[in-house]
C-alpha positions in Angstrom: 45.5 106.6 57.7 47.9 109.3 57.9 49.1 108.3 61.3 52.4 109.2 62.8 54.9 106.4 62.0 57.1 105.5 65.3 60.7 106.4 65.0 63.4 104.3 67.1 64.7 107.1 68.5 60.9 108.1 69.6 60.6 108.0 73.9 57.3 108.6 73.9 56.1 105.6 72.3 56.3 102.8 74.9 56.7 99.9 72.4 59.7 101.4 71.0 61.2 102.7 74.7 60.4 98.9 75.8 62.3 97.6 73.1 65.2 100.0 73.5 65.4 99.1 77.2 65.5 95.3 76.6 68.5 95.8 74.1 70.1 98.1 76.9 69.3 95.4 79.4 71.4 93.0 77.6 74.5 95.8 77.8 77.2 94.5 80.3 77.0 97.5 82.3 73.5 97.9 82.5 72.9 97.1 86.1 75.8 99.1 87.4 75.3 101.9 85.3 71.4 101.9 86.5 72.0 101.4 90.1 74.5 104.3 89.9 71.7 106.7 87.8 68.8 105.4 90.2 70.3 106.2 93.3 72.0 109.4 92.0 68.3 110.8 90.9 66.5 109.3 93.9 68.9 111.0 96.4 68.3 114.6 94.4 64.4 114.4 95.3 62.8 116.1 98.4 61.6 112.9 100.9 58.3 112.9 100.3 58.8 112.3 96.5 61.2 109.7 97.7 58.8 107.8 99.8 56.0 107.7 96.9 58.8 106.3 94.4 60.0 103.6 96.9 56.5 103.0 98.0 54.1 103.2 95.1 55.6 101.6 92.1 52.2 102.8 89.9 52.2 106.3 91.1 52.5 108.5 87.9 55.6 110.5 89.8 57.1 106.6 90.3 56.2 106.1 86.4 57.8 109.6 85.4 61.0 108.9 87.4 61.8 105.4 86.1 61.2 106.9 82.5 63.9 109.6 83.1 66.2 107.1 84.7 65.7 104.8 81.5 66.7 107.5 79.3 69.6 108.6 81.4 71.1 105.1 81.5 70.6 104.6 78.1 72.3 107.7 77.3 75.4 106.6 79.5 75.8 103.1 77.9 75.7 105.0 74.2 78.2 107.3 75.8 80.3 104.3 77.2 80.0 102.8 73.9 81.5 105.9 72.0 84.2 106.4 74.2 85.3 102.6 73.8 85.4 102.7 70.1 
């Protein structure tokens, strides 16, 4: 019983992360921001890791990379929303 209650900002909980990302994917700038972040992050990696990420979608490195991209995209969307208010 005394389990941890997931919070809406708990990025370690896959269910919460999926709900958050669905919300952000509806943002009008999501795909523009996602593309920018994805390629900036991919370009910062060495060739071997880039190859894993682009050819092995179920590899743990790819999953970690995608999670990082999702967090960065979420942060940029939040930042852009704050600047437009």
